N, C-alpha and C positions, 0 to 999 in steps of 0.2 A: 670253357669246357675243360675239366680236369681229366687226366688219364690215370687209370688204375691198371697195374700189372700184378697179376697173382702168380706167385712162384710156388712150385711144388717140390719139396725137398724132404729128405729123411731127417728127423730131428730127435733130440733128447732134451731133457730139462735139467737146469741147474738147481741148486738149493734155494734160489730166490724165486723159482717158478718161471724164470726166463728161459726161452728155448735157445739151444745152440745147435748149429749144424754138426752132424756127426763127423768127426775127423777135422773139425775147424775150430780154432780157438778164438774166433770173433764173436762177441756177444750178439745174440740175435734178438729180434723184436717182432711184434705182430704187424705193425704198420711203420713204414718209413715214408714220411712226407718230405720229398726231396726238392731242393732248389727253390726255396721260398725266402721272402723278406720277413724275418722273424721280428715281430713287434711284441716284445715279451711281457708287456704290462708295466714295466718300470717307468715309462715315460721317455726312455731313450729312443733314439732313431733306429729304424730297422737295420738288422744285420743279416746279410745273406748267409744261408746255411740250410741245415736239415734238422728234422725233429723225428725222433724215434719214440714209438708208443708200444708199451707192453703191459698187459694185465690192467688196462684201463688208466694207466698213468704215463706221464712223460718219462721216458727212460733216459734219454740223452738229447743234448742240443749241441749243434756245431757242424763240423765237417764230418759227416757220417757215411761217406761214400763206400767205406769198407764194411759197413754193417750188412749182415744177412737179414732177410726179412721174409715174412709170408706174403706181404703185399706192399707194393711201391705205389705211392701217389706222386705223380709228377706235378709239382707246383708251378712250373713255368715262370718263376720269378714273381709270382703274386704274393700278397701279404698273408701271413699266418699269425693270428693273435689268440690270446685266451678267449674263451667264450664270454660274451657280454652278460653282465649281471644287471637285470632290471630291478632296481631297488624299490620301485614304487609301482605296484600293480594291484589290480582288483580281480585277479584270476582265480580266487579261492575255490569257487565252485566250477568255473569254466574248465579248469585243468583236469577235473574229474569227469565232467561230461564230454569234453572234447580233448582227450589226452594227447592227440597229435600236436596241439598247440601251434598251429601254423602261423597265426599272427605274430608270434614271438620267435619261433624257430627260424622262420624265413628271414629274420633280421640278424641272425647270428646270436640270439639270446640263448644261453644254456642254463641259466638259473633265474627264477623269478622269486621275489619276496612279496608275499601276500599278507592280507590282514591290515592294510594301511587305512589311514583316515578314521580310525576308531571303529571300523566295520570289519568283521571277520566271520568266516563260516562256522567257526567254533571258538569257544563253546556257546551254543545257542539253544534256547528253549522257546523263543518267540512268545514270551508271556504277554507282551503288548502288541501281538501281531507283527507285521513286517514294517517296522518303523523306518522311515526315510532317514539317511540314505542307504540303509541296508538293502533296499530293493535294487540298488545298482549291481549287487552280486548275483541276483537271480530271484525267482519267484519262491513263495513260502515253502512249497513242498521240497525244494532243493536243500533247505536247511535241516539236515538230518543228523547233525553231530552235536550231541549234548555235552560231550567232553572233547578235549583236545586229542586225547588218545584215539577216540573214535575217528576223528578227522584224519589223523596220521594213517590209521588202518585203511580208511577209504581211499586215501591218496595212493597208498602202496598197492592196493588192489587194482586201481585204475591203470597202473604202469604208465605214467606220463612220459612224454618224449624229452622233457627237460627236468632239471632239479627244482625243488620247491623248498623254500624256507618260509616260516610263518610267524607273524606277530599276532597278538591277541588284541581285539578291538574293545576299547573302553565303552563305546555305544552298545556293542553286543552284550557286554556284561551288565550294563545298566538295564537294557531291555529284558534281561533274564530275571532281574531281582526287584524292579521298581514298578509300582502300580501306574505311574505316569512319569514322563521324562522331562516335564517342564519345571523341574525343581531340583535342588541339590539332594544328593543321597544322604540317608541317615547313617549313623554309626553302624547300626546292625546291617544295613544294606552294603556298606563298604566292606565289612568283614566277610559277608557272603561273596562279594565280588573278588576279594583277595583270595578266598579259598579256591575259587575257580581259576584265578590267575596262577596260583601256586601249582595246581594240577597241570596246567598247561606248561609251566616252566619245567616241571618235573619230567614232562614228556617231550622236551626239546624246543619249545617256543623261544623265539628270539627275544621277546620282550613285550612291551605294551605300546599300543598306538592310541592316540586320541584324535577326534575330529571335532574340536571345540567350536568351530564356526557353524556347525549344523544345529538346528533347533533341538534335535534329540540329545545333544550334549552341551549346548551353550549355557544351560542353567546349572551345570556342574560347577561348583565352586573350585577355586584354586586349592583349597584345603582338601577337597575330595580327591583331586588328582594327586596331590602330595602324598596323601595317605595310601592311595592305591599303588603308587610307585615304590613305596618303601621296601617291598620284598625283592626288588629287581637287583640291587647291588650284590646281595649274597649269592644270587644265581648267575652273576656275571652277565646280566641281561642289559637291554637297551630301551630307551624311551624315544619314540618318534611322534611327531605332532603335526597335524593340520591345524594351525593356530587359530585362535579366536577370530582373528581378522587378518587379511592381507592388504587392507585398504589404508585409510588415513591413520589408524591407530596401530599400525603394524609394529612399530618399535615397542609399544607397550606389550603387545602380544609376544614379541620375542623375549622381552624381559621375563614374562611369566614362564616361558619355556626354559630359559636359563635357570630361573629359580627352582623349577622342578628338578632339573639335572643336579644342581648343587645340593638340594635337600636330600635327594635319593642317592647321591654319589654315583651317578651313572652317566654314560654318554647320551647326548641328545642329538637327534636328527630332525631338522625342520623339513617338512615335506613340501614339494613343488614350490620352491621359493619364487616369489613374484611380487611385483608392485601392481596390485589389482585396482582397476578403475581409472577412468580418465583423470580424475582429480589427484590421483596418486602417481601419475607418470613422472619419470625423471628422478625418482628417489632411490634408484638402485645403488648408487655410490654410498648414500647415507646408510642404507640397509646393510651393505657389505662391510662398511666400516664398523658397524655395531657387531657384526659377526666376528670380524677380526679381533676386536677388543675382547669379546667374550671368549674366543678361542685361545687367547693367551692365558686364561685362568681356568678353563675347564674344557672337556672334550666336546666339541660341537661339530656336527656335520650337516649337510643340506643337499637336496637334489633339485633338479630343474628339468623341465622338458623343453625341447627346442622349437617352440611355437609361441606366437603372440596371441593365443586364444586358449581359454580354459574349457573344461567340460565337466558337468556334474548334473545334479538334479535341477530341474527348472524351478526356480524360486522367485515368486513374485516380488520379494524384497530386493532382488538383485536386478530388476528391470531398469535399464538405462537406455533411453531411446537414442542416445548419441553413438551407441555401438551396435553392430549387427549381432543378433541372437538367432541361432539356428536350432530348431527342435530336432533332437536325435531319436526320441521315442515318446510315445504317449499312449497310455492304456485306453482312455476313452476315444482317442482320435488317432489311431496308428497311421492313418492316411496322411497325416501332417508331417511325418518324419522327413527331414530334408528341406523343409520350407522355413523361411525366416519368420520370426514372430511378427515382424512388420507386415509381411504378406498375409499371414493368418488373421491378424487383427483387421486388416483392410477388407479381407473377404467376409469376415463376420460382422464388420461394422461396429467394432468395439475397441476400447483402448488396449494397448499391449499388456497392461497389468491384468485386465479382465480376461484377455485371451489366455494368458498364462494360468489363470485360475481355472478356466474351463478345460485346459489340457491336462490338469493334474490327475494322477501322478504322471510325471514326464521328466525327460532329460533335455539338456541343451548345451550347445557350444556358445561361449561368450567371447566375442572378439574384443576383449577388454584390457589388453596389455599393449605396451609400447615395445616395438622391435628393438629399440635402442636399449631398453632395460633388460630385455631377454639376452641380448648380446653381452651386455656388461656382466650379468650373472653367469652366463656360460663361460665367459673368459676367465673368471676367477679360478685359481688353481685348486681351490677346495670344493668345487662343484662336482657332484656326482650326477649321473644321468638316470632319470627314471621316466618311464613312458606315461604313467597314470592313465593308461588305456582302459576303456570300459568295453569289454568284449561282448556284453549282452545288448548293447545299443544296436538298434536296427540300422541306424545311419551314424556310425561312430566318428569321433574325431580321428583324423589321419594319424595321430600319434600312436594309435594302437598297432599299426602296421609299419610306421615309418620312422620312429624316433631315432634308432641307432644308426641306420644308414644316412639319415639326415645330418647327424652330427659329423660323420665321416666325410660326407660329400659336400653339403652346403657350407657348413661352418668351419671345417678343417681345410679341405682341398680348395674350395672356391673362395671363401671369405678370409681364410688364413687367420682365424681367431687363435688357433693353436696348431702345433705340429701334429702329424699323424700319431707319433708315439704318445704325445700328451693326450690326444683324443681317446686313444685306447686305454690309457691309465685311468681316466675318469670313469670308464665303463667296465673296468676289470679289477685291478689291484686295489684301487681306492675304495670301492664298495666292499670288496672282500675284507679289507682291513677294518672298515667302519662297522660292519655287521658280524665280524668274527667268523667268517667262512674260511676255515683252515684248509690249506693246501689247494686253494683255488685263486684265480685271478692273475696268475703268472704262468709263463711257459718256463718251467724249471724242472730239473730232474726230481722225481718223486711226487710232483704235483698231479692232481687229477687231470686227465686228458680231455678237458672241455676246450675245444679249439674251433676257430673259424678261419676258413680260407676265402679270401675276397680279393677283388681287383681294386687296388687303391685309386686307379685312374678312372674307374667308371662307377664305383659303388655310390648309390644314391637312393633316395626314397621315391617310390612311384605313387604312393598313396597321396591323394589330394583331398581338399575339403569337398570337392564335387564328386570324387570317385575314391572313397577312402579305403576300400578293401582290396589293396593291391600289394603283392609281395615286392620286396626290395629288388633293386637291380644290382648286380655285381657280387652277390653272395654265392660262391660256388659250392661250398660244402661246409657242414657243421658236424662236429663229433661231440657227443655227450658221453662222458665217462669212457672215452676211448672207442665208442661205437659210432660208425657213420650213421647219422640220424636225419640229415637233410641234404638232398642233392636234386638238381633238376626241378626245383620248386615243389618238391614232394617230401613228405616225412617218410624216411626209409627204415626207421627203427624207433623203438621207445625204450630208452635206456636211462631215463631220469630216475631220481630217487629223492626221498625226503631228507633234507639236511637239518639235522638237529643242531641246536646252539652249542658252540664250543664251550667246554668247561674250563678252558685256559685263558 
């Protein structure tokens, strides 16, 4: 429990818009968060001190006991860090429909990046209907944004509780301009896609994402992706990719991603890095070595979620009876959500592949990764954290609610893969740097006051595979743009905003 003390005093304002006590020469602030372990986002260990907030920004950091303030928050020695940045989400439509964003806010997330894996809410016309995996974002009527500017307007009108930055999805563009998606785009179709991408970049999109592993984009040639990415460099934009495969040919898929970045002269981010499938277990060091080599020549980033199970659409091509597969939703058979594919196939008296076909369209959790590989990838200093949560699933993967406290609790405090300061860096300043989110990701004077107060001794994920919709333990308070937005497991304000791509 944190304690708030509201002070009532007569005030005037200085030329910077900061209040001063009348007759007092001590700089005043709106909020003084006192006696905290400041984990500033740099990777350094916590430093005991205070943080002052004024006008939505961090005003000062250090020993601020002489500061005057409207409100004091007694931190009682708990940790205060920058708000966490979830670099890999599918919250595009959910953040508008449910702007309180409790699955993320309750973890200390203050910024989400949407539009990943080639699927985005905008710009979309649904020329080919709702092609999978676009259905992970919502049902067809929810895709209301034919331009990126319309999406920004819809997002702003919704007044979300946290900040949103957005990528444009390659599959969404393909779906807008192609008569079918099982082929490469023509030159004319690529020009049409580029025009929509340019509109999005003009209105603040971060860049382009691809989901080349999915059937709706797998037929896209490398040349199609290269051509589509060519406008990114001039806009100072970024390319992110759910690669063609994360299984046996993962190194080839990585080389394609590196090629795209080199050709377009833009940074590359590889999404949800993993060694997928039993036959691919144990290759994490090989994969990381390839990334290190490429990173010495070009700007490469990657994210990872802290679980040895993935979650996406239920794809009969991915059925492997050696691993557990749990159905998260099914349109024709919603009653099967939460059951394993093995249980369903036994009930129906069919093979697992046939059961998967009958459940279509559907989603699933695949327990298809090695914990040792997950740990190795998490341990690497270049790894960012992204939840890849699917908020519309009726029985979601626990990463939707548990990713960030799980990193702090299980992997930092308990397993000691990295220090608390290093854990926070991977979730704050590193993603801010990779995605060009200026003035965020650090606790520094002048930076936006996206802040999380948590107990480093108890913070942990409560969401489990059996009971996935559970808020984190140990998150005491979250401020978004200087406004207290989460306390007592409730959203207390909606102060988020759209974050446009930086022009610098």
